[in-house]
C-alpha positions in Angstrom: 0.0 0.2 0.1 1.2 3.3 -0.8 1.5 5.2 2.3 1.0 8.7 0.4 -2.2 7.8 -0.7 -4.2 9.2 2.2 -2.1 12.4 1.9 -3.1 12.6 -1.4 -7.1 11.5 -0.6 -6.9 14.3 1.9 -4.7 17.4 0.7 -5.3 17.3 -3.6 -9.0 17.2 -3.6 -9.1 20.9 -1.7 -5.8 22.1 -3.3 -7.5 21.2 -6.8 -10.6 22.7 -6.3 -8.8 26.0 -4.6 -6.8 26.2 -8.0 -9.8 26.2 -10.1 -11.9 28.7 -7.8 -8.7 30.8 -8.2 -8.5 30.8 -12.1 -12.3 31.5 -12.6 -11.8 34.4 -10.0 -8.9 35.8 -12.2 -11.0 35.2 -15.0 -13.8 36.7 -14.0 -12.0 39.8 -12.9 -10.4 39.8 -16.3 -13.7 39.7 -17.9 -14.9 42.5 -15.8 -11.9 44.6 -16.3 -12.6 44.2 -20.0 -16.5 44.9 -20.1 -15.6 48.3 -17.8 -12.8 49.5 -20.3 -15.5 49.0 -23.0 -18.0 51.1 -21.5 -15.7 53.2 -20.1 -14.6 53.7 -23.6 -17.9 54.3 -25.1 -19.2 57.0 -22.1 -16.0 59.0 -23.1 -16.7 58.5 -26.9 -20.1 59.5 -26.6 -19.3 62.8 -24.7 -16.7 63.6 -27.4 -19.6 62.8 -29.9 -21.7 65.7 -28.0 -18.9 68.2 -28.0 -18.1 67.6 -31.4 -15.1 66.1 -31.5 -15.0 63.8 -33.8 -11.4 62.9 -34.5 -11.4 62.0 -30.6 -14.6 60.3 -30.3 -13.7 58.1 -33.3 -11.0 55.8 -31.6 -12.7 55.4 -28.5 -15.6 53.8 -29.8 -13.8 51.9 -32.1 -11.7 50.5 -29.2 -14.7 50.4 -27.3 -16.0 47.9 -30.0 -13.2 46.0 -30.1 -13.1 44.9 -26.7 -16.7 44.6 -26.5 -18.8 44.2 -30.5 -22.1 45.7 -29.7 -24.8 47.1 -32.3 -25.4 50.2 -30.3 -21.4 51.1 -30.2 -21.4 50.3 -34.5 -24.1 52.9 -34.8 -22.2 55.4 -32.9 -19.0 54.8 -34.6 -20.4 54.9 -37.8 -22.2 58.0 -37.0 -18.9 59.4 -36.2 -17.0 58.6 -39.1 -19.7 60.2 -41.3 -19.3 63.8 -38.9 -15.7 63.3 -39.2 -16.2 63.2 -43.1 -15.2 59.3 -44.1 -18.7 58.9 -45.7 -17.3 55.5 -47.2 -16.2 54.0 -43.9 -19.6 55.4 -42.2 -21.5 54.0 -45.1 -19.8 50.5 -44.9 -20.4 50.9 -40.7 -24.4 51.3 -41.4 -24.4 48.4 -43.8 -23.1 45.9 -40.9 -25.2 47.3 -38.7 -28.2 47.2 -40.7 -27.7 43.5 -41.3 -27.0 42.6 -37.8 -30.3 44.9 -36.8 -32.1 42.8 -39.0 -30.7 39.3 -38.1 -31.6 40.4 -34.5 -35.0 41.6 -35.4 -34.7 45.2 -34.1 -36.6 47.3 -36.2 -35.9 50.8 -34.7 -32.2 50.6 -35.3 -32.5 48.7 -38.9 -34.6 51.8 -39.5 -32.1 54.2 -38.7 -29.3 52.4 -40.3 -31.7 52.3 -43.5 -32.2 56.3 -43.2 -28.1 56.9 -42.9 -27.4 54.5 -45.5 -29.8 56.4 -48.1 -28.1 59.9 -47.2 -24.5 58.8 -47.6 -24.9 56.6 -50.8 -24.7 60.0 -53.3 -21.6 61.0 -51.6 -19.4 57.8 -51.3 -16.2 58.1 -53.6 -15.9 54.9 -55.4 -12.1 53.7 -56.8 -11.8 50.8 -59.1 -8.0 49.2 -59.3 -7.6 47.6 -62.9 -4.4 44.8 -63.3 -3.2 45.3 -66.9 -3.7 42.0 -68.6 -1.3 39.9 -69.8 2.4 40.0 -68.9 4.8 37.6 -66.6 4.3 38.0 -63.2 1.0 39.4 -63.0 -0.3 36.4 -60.9 2.7 37.2 -58.5 1.7 40.6 -58.2 -0.1 42.2 -54.7 -1.9 45.2 -55.0 -1.8 47.7 -52.0 -5.0 50.5 -51.5 -3.4 53.0 -48.9 -0.4 50.1 -47.2 -3.1 47.3 -46.7 -3.1 44.5 -49.0 -6.2 44.2 -51.5 -7.6 40.7 -52.0 -7.5 39.7 -55.7 -11.0 39.0 -55.6 -11.6 43.1 -55.4 -9.5 43.7 -58.5 -11.4 45.5 -61.0 -14.4 46.1 -58.6 -15.7 49.4 -57.8 -14.6 49.9 -54.0 -16.2 52.5 -51.5 -13.4 54.9 -50.3 -13.1 58.2 -48.0 -12.7 61.5 -49.5 -9.0 62.6 -49.7 -5.7 60.8 -51.2 -5.1 57.5 -51.8 -1.9 55.3 -52.8 -2.4 52.4 -55.3 1.0 50.4 -55.1 2.0 47.4 -56.4 4.8 44.8 -54.7 6.5 41.8 -56.2 8.1 39.5 -54.1 7.7 42.2 -51.0 9.6 44.8 -53.0 7.0 48.1 -54.0 7.7 48.1 -58.0 5.1 51.2 -58.8 2.5 53.2 -56.9 0.2 56.1 -58.0 -1.5 58.4 -55.7 -5.3 59.6 -56.5 -7.3 62.4 -55.1 -10.9 61.9 -55.0 -14.0 63.9 -53.4 -17.4 63.1 -52.6 -18.9 61.6 -55.1 -16.3 61.1 -57.3 -15.3 58.0 -59.3 -11.8 57.1 -60.7 -10.3 54.1 -62.1 -6.3 53.1 -61.6 -4.8 50.7 -63.7 -1.6 49.1 -62.5 0.9 47.5 -64.7 1.1 43.6 -64.7 5.0 43.1 -65.0 7.5 45.2 -62.8 9.2 48.0 -64.8 12.9 47.6 -65.2 15.6 49.4 -63.1 15.7 49.9 -59.0 12.5 49.9 -57.3 11.4 53.2 -55.9 10.9 52.2 -52.5 11.0 48.4 -50.6 8.5 47.8 -48.2 7.2 44.7 -46.5 4.1 43.2 -48.0 1.3 43.3 -45.0 -1.1 40.4 -44.9 -4.8 41.3 -45.4 -6.4 42.4 -42.0 -7.6 40.1 -39.3 -10.7 41.1 -37.6 -11.0 39.8 -34.0 -14.1 37.5 -34.1 -17.1 39.0 -33.0 -18.5 37.9 -29.4 -22.1 37.5 -30.0 -24.0 38.8 -26.3 -27.8 39.7 -26.8 -27.5 41.1 -22.8 -25.0 43.6 -24.0 -26.2 44.9 -26.6 -29.3 45.4 -24.9 -27.8 47.7 -22.3 -29.3 51.0 -21.5 -26.4 52.8 -22.2 -25.9 51.5 -25.6 -29.0 53.4 -27.5 -29.8 53.0 -31.0 -29.5 56.6 -32.5 -26.3 58.6 -31.7 -28.0 60.9 -29.2 -26.8 61.9 -25.5 -27.1 64.2 -22.8 -25.4 67.6 -22.9 -26.4 69.0 -26.5 -28.8 71.9 -27.6 -32.1 71.5 -29.9 -33.4 73.6 -31.6 -36.8 73.5 -33.6 -39.2 75.6 -35.9 -42.1 74.9 -37.9 -45.7 76.1 -39.3 -49.2 74.6 -38.6 -52.5 75.2 -39.6 -55.7 74.3 -37.8 -58.9 74.6 -35.9 -59.3 77.6 -33.7 -62.3 77.4 -31.0 -62.7 80.4 -28.4 -65.7 81.4 -26.0 -65.0 85.1 -24.4 -67.4 86.9 -22.5 -67.3 91.1 -22.8 -69.7 93.9 -21.6 -70.3 97.0 -24.1 -72.5 100.0 -23.3 -76.4 98.9 -24.7 -78.6 100.6 -27.4 -81.6 101.2 -26.1 -81.1 101.6 -22.0 -78.4 103.3 -20.7 -76.1 100.6 -18.4 -73.5 97.9 -19.1 -74.8 94.8 -21.2 -73.0 91.5 -21.0 -72.3 89.1 -23.6 -70.8 85.6 -24.5 -69.4 86.0 -28.2 -68.3 82.4 -29.7 -66.2 81.7 -32.7 -64.4 79.3 -34.5 -61.9 79.8 -37.0 -59.2 78.9 -39.6 -55.7 79.0 -37.3 -52.0 79.6 -39.6 -49.5 79.4 -37.1 -45.4 79.3 -36.3 -44.5 77.0 -33.4 -40.8 76.7 -32.2 -38.8 75.1 -29.5 -35.2 76.0 -27.6 -34.2 73.4 -25.5 -31.3 71.2 -23.8 -30.9 67.2 -23.8 -30.5 66.8 -20.1 -31.0 62.9 -20.8 -30.9 60.7 -23.4 -33.9 61.0 -25.1 -35.3 63.7 -23.1 -35.3 67.6 -23.9 -36.2 70.2 -21.8 -36.9 74.3 -22.8 -39.2 76.5 -23.8 -42.2 76.3 -26.5 -43.9 79.0 -28.1 -46.6 79.1 -30.7 -47.8 82.3 -32.3 -50.8 82.4 -34.9 -53.5 84.4 -36.5 -57.2 83.2 -37.1 -59.5 83.9 -39.4 -61.4 85.5 -36.7 -59.7 88.5 -37.0 -57.9 87.8 -34.0 -54.4 86.1 -32.5 -52.8 83.5 -30.8 -50.1 83.8 -28.5 -48.9 81.0 -26.1 -45.5 79.6 -24.4 -44.1 78.3 -22.0 -41.7 75.5 -20.4 -42.0 72.4 -22.2 -40.3 68.6 -22.4 -39.9 66.8 -24.8 -39.2 62.8 -25.3 -37.9 60.7 -28.2 -40.5 57.0 -28.5 -38.2 54.9 -30.5 -36.5 55.9 -33.8 -40.1 57.8 -35.4 -42.1 59.2 -32.9 -41.9 62.1 -30.1 -44.2 63.7 -27.5 -44.2 65.8 -25.2 -46.1 68.3 -23.0 -46.3 71.8 -22.2 -47.3 74.2 -19.0 -49.2 77.3 -21.5 -49.0 81.1 -20.7 -50.6 83.3 -22.9 -53.8 84.8 -24.7 -56.4 84.6 -27.4 -58.0 87.4 -29.1 -61.1 87.8 -31.3 -62.6 90.8 -33.1 -66.3 89.8 -34.3 -69.6 92.0 -35.1 -72.4 90.6 -32.8 -76.2 91.3 -33.1 -77.2 89.0 -30.0 -79.5 90.0 -26.9 -78.0 91.4 -23.5 -78.4 91.9 -19.9 -78.3 95.0 -18.3 -75.5 94.8 -15.6 -78.1 96.1 -12.9 -80.2 92.7 -13.7 -83.4 95.0 -15.4 -84.6 93.0 -18.6 -85.5 96.1 -20.1 -82.2 95.9 -22.5 -82.9 92.4 -23.2 -83.3 91.6 -26.9 -81.8 94.7 -28.3 -80.7 94.6 -32.3 -78.0 96.5 -33.9 -74.4 95.0 -33.8 -71.2 95.7 -31.9 -68.2 95.3 -32.8 -65.6 95.1 -30.3 -61.9 93.1 -30.0 -62.5 90.7 -27.2 -59.6 88.8 -25.3 -59.4 86.2 -22.7 -57.1 88.1 -21.2 -54.0 86.7 -19.2 -54.8 82.9 -19.3 -53.3 79.7 -18.1 -52.8 76.4 -19.7 -51.7 72.9 -21.4 -50.1 71.9 -24.4 -49.1 68.6 -25.8 -46.9 67.6 -28.5 -46.8 64.4 -31.1 -44.8 64.1 -33.7 -43.9 61.5 -36.2 -40.3 61.5 -38.1 -40.8 61.8 -42.0 -36.7 62.1 -42.7 -33.3 62.3 -41.1 -30.8 64.8 -42.8 -26.7 65.2 -41.4 -28.2 68.4 -39.1 -31.6 67.1 -37.6 -35.1 65.5 -38.3 -38.3 67.1 -40.1 -41.2 65.6 -38.5 -44.8 65.7 -39.1 -46.0 67.1 -36.1 -49.4 68.4 -34.1 -49.6 70.8 -31.0 -52.9 70.6 -29.7 -53.4 73.3 -26.9 -56.1 74.6 -24.3 -56.4 77.8 -22.5 -58.5 79.3 -19.8 -58.5 82.9 -18.8 -60.6 85.3 -16.9 -62.8 86.2 -19.6 -63.0 83.0 -21.2 -61.5 80.0 -23.3 -59.7 78.8 -25.8 -59.0 75.5 -27.8 -56.8 74.6 -30.8 -55.9 71.4 -33.0 -53.3 72.7 -35.5 -51.2 70.1 -37.8 -48.2 70.9 -40.1 -44.1 70.5 -40.2 -41.1 71.1 -38.0 -37.6 70.5 -38.2 -35.5 69.6 -35.8 -31.8 70.7 -35.4 -29.6 68.7 -32.4 
C-alpha cells in the first residue's frame, strides 16, 4: 500500500478545487476589467460626440467596439465617421449595422441604419483598381491600397473609399515596384490601371507586404447589446436642440365682454363664441438633459380667420419614443383674441330686463385676458438629414382665462436641429 495515498486523498482534492476557484476568479476579474474598459471608452466617446470632437471620439468608440462588439457601438462609430467626413467608412459601418439589426429583429435600429445609408450613398467616392492583362508575374503581384493588401477578388471592382488622397501600389516578392496617388472628392469615381509587369530599373522603395487585415471574431452577447447605455441612435445628454415649424388647423374660443347698450343706459353682458381657421408658427429651444429627453421653452404664435391672434408659450418637455415618434407636454401662458360684430341680445348689468332683446351690431375686439393652459406634442419623423430631422407634428392646446377659454388643434411640419 502506498503510504502517500491517504495524504493525496486528504489534500489533493481541496487543493485542486482551490486552484480552479482562483483561476475562475482571475478570469472573472479580467472579463470585468475588459467590460468596464469598453463601457468607459464608450461613454467617453459619446461625450466627445456631443462636444463635436469627432477626431477624438472615433478611436475611443472603435476600441470599445473591439473590446465588446455591440450594435449600439457600431451605430455610434459609423455616425462618428460620418461627421468626421469619412463617408465611405460610415457607409460600410451602417451596412454592417443594418445586417446585424435585421438578424436580431431590431426594427428601430434597422430603420435608423437604412435612413443613414440612403443619405450617405450619393456622397460616397468609388475607386476601381485594374490590373493590366498579360505580362509575366501578374499572378504574383500584390496590390496595396493605402498600405493594406487588396484581395484579388476586389481587383477590377469599384470599392468605396473616403474623400481625400489614396495610394495604390504594386509589390512583387516583397518589393514595391509601382505606386500612384489619386485624390477623390465626395461622389467622384476613378479608375487606376496597375501594370502587370514590374518596370525595369531599381525599385522606388522597399517595404514589407502586409497581410490582409484580420478582424477579431465578434462576441455575440444579446444581453450586452441591450444595455441601456447603448442607445440605437447617436444622441446623448449635453446638447442643445432647436425646432421651427408651421401649422394650420382649427381654433375655437369663447369669451365674455361688456359693452354699452343701445336701448337703455348701462352695461350689457355678452358671450361671444367663434370657430375659425388658424395659421401659426411654432418653435422649441431646449437642452438634452437626459438621453432622449429634452427640456426647454416652446412657443406658438398664430393668426386666425376670426380677426384675432393666438399667443402661447411656456416650459416644455419632449421625449423621443423609439426611432420615429416624439411626444411632449407644455405648461402654457398666453392669450387669444377675436374681433367680431354681434347682434345677440344681452342683459343689463343691474339685472333689469329692459335691455334684453336689443338689436344693432356691436363691434369689438374680445380677449381672454391673461390665460393659463396645457399643450401637447406628438410628432412622427418623416426624414433624417446630417443636421437634424423633419417631423409631421401636431401641438394641440387649451387655454383658460378670466374672460373665457380657447382650444386649438393644428397640424403641420417642424424641423429639429440637434
